[in-house]
Wavefront OBJ file of the C-alpha trace (Angstrom):
o trace
v 110.612 108.057 95.639
v 109.376 104.504 96.374
v 112.094 102.533 98.407
v 113.671 99.777 96.237
v 113.494 96.290 97.986
v 115.527 93.250 97.688
v 114.056 89.180 98.328
v 116.751 87.259 99.883
v 117.225 85.996 96.409
v 118.046 89.175 95.055
v 120.439 89.811 98.015
v 122.431 85.986 97.469
v 122.732 87.286 93.457
v 124.157 90.612 94.411
v 126.275 89.787 97.205
v 127.405 86.637 96.386
v 127.201 85.231 99.629
v 125.389 82.300 101.454
v 122.169 82.052 102.693
v 123.445 80.578 106.127
v 125.962 83.995 106.413
v 123.368 86.169 105.965
v 121.222 84.741 109.186
v 123.960 84.802 111.440
v 124.538 88.235 110.678
v 120.155 88.722 111.121
v 120.926 86.793 114.796
v 123.879 88.761 115.798
v 121.981 92.484 114.883
v 124.703 93.173 112.166
v 121.870 93.427 109.641
v 118.350 94.371 110.163
v 116.145 93.138 107.232
v 113.830 96.529 106.123
v 111.340 93.907 106.228
v 112.155 90.744 109.270
v 108.947 89.255 108.280
v 110.032 85.419 107.845
v 107.899 82.147 107.770
v 105.818 80.213 104.929
v 105.166 82.150 102.536
v 106.864 85.114 103.286
v 110.061 85.930 102.832
v 112.076 88.790 104.347
v 112.946 92.182 102.476
v 115.953 94.204 101.900
v 117.297 97.543 101.779
v 120.001 98.809 99.455
v 121.145 100.003 102.790
v 120.878 96.004 104.052
v 122.745 95.235 101.213
v 125.818 97.933 102.101
v 125.952 96.360 105.615
v 126.500 93.153 104.278
v 128.713 94.731 101.954
v 131.021 95.602 104.936
v 129.934 92.997 107.242
v 131.494 90.301 104.455
v 134.797 92.758 104.266
v 135.120 92.525 108.392
v 134.450 88.654 107.805
v 137.119 87.829 105.554
v 139.365 90.094 107.606
v 138.982 87.455 110.139
v 137.245 90.487 112.705
v 135.144 88.307 115.655
v 131.313 88.650 114.400
v 130.278 90.626 118.283
v 133.474 93.580 116.980
v 131.295 93.494 113.477
v 127.969 94.394 115.256
v 129.683 96.906 117.469
v 131.448 99.045 114.973
v 127.798 98.702 112.280
v 126.165 99.823 115.162
v 129.146 103.116 114.812
v 129.062 103.328 111.580
v 124.847 103.657 112.127
v 125.208 105.826 114.476
v 128.121 108.668 113.919
v 127.876 107.846 109.784
v 123.407 107.306 109.666
v 123.937 109.563 105.866
v 126.454 106.713 104.849
v 123.768 104.388 104.594
v 120.365 106.442 103.749
v 122.609 107.583 100.398
v 122.605 105.677 97.487
v 125.678 108.043 95.846
v 128.525 107.652 96.880
v 131.999 110.276 96.917
v 134.538 109.504 93.712
v 137.162 112.631 95.047
v 139.277 109.647 96.878
v 140.233 112.656 99.348
v 136.962 112.833 100.238
v 135.996 109.388 100.691
v 134.789 107.401 104.424
v 136.894 104.877 105.139
v 136.890 102.653 108.345
v 139.480 102.346 110.152
v 140.097 99.342 112.806
v 142.731 99.069 115.268
v 143.379 96.384 117.068
v 145.534 97.241 120.074
v 146.184 93.536 122.158
v 142.560 90.608 122.387
v 140.366 92.500 123.750
v 140.591 96.405 123.030
v 139.752 97.895 119.103
v 139.257 101.206 118.056
v 137.571 102.240 115.279
v 137.124 105.664 113.977
v 135.842 106.550 110.492
v 137.300 109.630 108.782
v 138.164 110.673 105.132
v 140.766 108.890 103.005
v 142.866 111.578 103.941
v 142.809 111.821 107.538
v 143.162 107.968 107.117
v 146.426 108.612 105.504
v 147.731 110.403 108.257
v 146.495 107.262 110.462
v 148.121 104.986 109.073
v 151.586 106.934 109.585
v 150.954 106.755 112.940
v 150.245 104.451 113.618
v 153.110 102.016 111.366
v 155.491 102.029 114.267
v 152.867 101.447 116.986
v 153.243 97.436 116.599
v 149.373 98.117 115.852
v 147.355 95.672 113.420
v 145.446 98.253 111.077
v 142.450 97.578 108.627
v 141.144 100.280 106.640
v 137.951 99.907 104.339
v 136.753 102.203 101.686
v 133.641 102.824 102.861
v 133.310 105.067 98.834
v 134.183 102.343 97.545
v 132.077 99.354 98.641
v 128.434 101.517 97.517
v 130.623 102.369 94.417
v 130.889 97.913 94.240
v 127.400 97.431 95.117
v 125.776 100.518 92.579
v 127.281 98.414 90.263
v 125.875 95.642 90.914
v 122.737 96.488 91.094
v 123.083 98.566 87.780
v 124.474 95.582 86.124
v 121.398 93.591 87.543
l 1 2 3 4 5 6 7 8 9 10 11 12 13 14 15 16 17 18 19 20 21 22 23 24 25 26 27 28 29 30 31 32 33 34 35 36 37 38 39 40 41 42 43 44 45 46 47 48 49 50 51 52 53 54 55 56 57 58 59 60 61 62 63 64 65 66 67 68 69 70 71 72 73 74 75 76 77 78 79 80 81 82 83 84 85 86 87 88 89 90 91 92 93 94 95 96 97 98 99 100 101 102 103 104 105 106 107 108 109 110 111 112 113 114 115 116 117 118 119 120 121 122 123 124 125 126 127 128 129 130 131 132 133 134 135 136 137 138 139 140 141 142 143 144 145 146 147 148 149 150 151 152 153
């Protein structure tokens, strides 16, 4: 099966993101286009994996997570859950969905984990009394939204 690639124009429409922000994420290593060539007469090509990277970066940016931490988290997801980016499918069972939990202990310490929604709930209960800032993003819901947008295109 041939991998579908998306042009920059496609990506801007699908993600509803500004070109400058996507360029910023590329320069900071958050998004690595499938075909990074860019220049006169050539356009970058993005894969489904790249679209997911952009969706996650958008969620983290909306939460005002610093760009270097976003880059670290994206590398962690790729390292720990490379299967997440490779599969177009998503998990519908809420108890088994992949959740990214980010705990900000202080200005210089951030802990991130990827686990199931059930484990995320347990983590949340444990952290409620700790005074730490906690952000949880359901990765399978993001993937479902992306697949829905691509189907509507």
